[in-house]
C-alpha positions in Angstrom: 0.0 0.0 0.0 1.3 3.4 -0.9 1.6 6.2 1.6 -1.3 8.8 1.4 1.2 11.6 0.7 2.4 9.8 -2.4 -1.2 9.4 -3.6 -1.9 13.1 -3.1 1.2 14.0 -5.1 0.0 11.6 -7.9 -3.5 13.1 -7.8 -2.1 16.6 -8.1 -0.5 15.5 -11.4 -3.9 15.7 -13.1 -4.3 19.4 -12.1 -0.7 20.5 -12.6 1.3 17.7 -14.3 4.7 19.0 -13.1 4.0 18.8 -9.4 4.7 15.1 -9.0 8.0 15.7 -10.9 9.2 17.8 -7.9 9.6 14.7 -5.8 12.6 12.4 -6.2 12.5 9.8 -9.0 9.4 7.7 -8.4 7.8 5.7 -11.2 4.3 5.9 -9.7 4.4 9.7 -9.6 6.0 9.9 -13.0 3.3 7.7 -14.5 0.5 10.0 -13.2 2.4 13.1 -14.2 2.7 11.7 -17.7 -1.0 10.8 -17.8 -1.9 14.3 -16.7 0.4 15.9 -19.3 -1.1 13.7 -22.1 -4.6 14.5 -21.0 -3.9 18.2 -20.9 -2.2 18.2 -24.3 -5.0 16.2 -25.9 -7.5 18.7 -24.6 -5.5 21.6 -25.8 -5.1 20.0 -29.3 -8.8 19.2 -29.5 -9.9 22.7 -28.4 -7.6 24.3 -30.9 -8.9 22.1 -33.8 -12.6 22.5 -33.0 -12.3 26.2 -32.6 -12.2 26.6 -36.3 -15.3 24.4 -37.0 -18.2 26.8 -37.7 -21.3 25.0 -36.4 -20.3 21.7 -34.9 -17.3 23.2 -33.1 -19.4 24.2 -30.1 -20.6 20.7 -29.5 -17.2 19.2 -30.0 -15.6 21.7 -27.7 -18.3 20.9 -25.0 -17.5 17.2 -25.5 -13.8 17.8 -25.2 -14.4 19.7 -21.9 -16.5 16.9 -20.6 -13.9 14.3 -21.7 -11.2 16.3 -20.0 -13.1 16.5 -16.7 -14.0 12.8 -16.8 -10.3 12.0 -17.5 -9.1 14.1 -14.6 -11.6 12.4 -12.3 -10.7 8.9 -13.5 -7.0 9.6 -13.2 -7.3 11.1 -9.8 -9.4 8.1 -8.6 -6.8 5.6 -9.9 -4.0 7.5 -8.2 -6.1 7.5 -5.0 -6.4 3.7 -5.3 -2.7 3.5 -5.8 -3.0 2.0 -9.3 -1.3 2.8 -12.6 -4.3 2.4 -14.9 -3.8 4.2 -18.2 -6.5 6.6 -19.4 -8.7 5.3 -22.1 -7.7 6.1 -25.7 -4.7 8.2 -24.8 -3.1 6.4 -21.9 -0.5 4.5 -23.9 1.2 7.7 -25.0 4.5 8.3 -23.2 5.9 11.8 -23.1 7.8 11.7 -19.9 10.4 8.9 -19.7 
């Protein structure tokens, strides 16, 4: 079982992905920091793309916001449980090594 402080650091990675990286090398924290970064970059990319869609862009942007929120909640819950469960669809992307 992971200490609760480590879980809190991992959960913070979904709000500000760089926070878990402030701790010494820890694969659990690095995993959740990476997931938070990938989630944020995916949201940023989608919001940029749909911004230029005249009619359907509003619906797609709303869907992207809901997806981001659900991804943050899912990731934080998995960190709280002490698991390294990848996010659906984008969880296999590794940016931080």
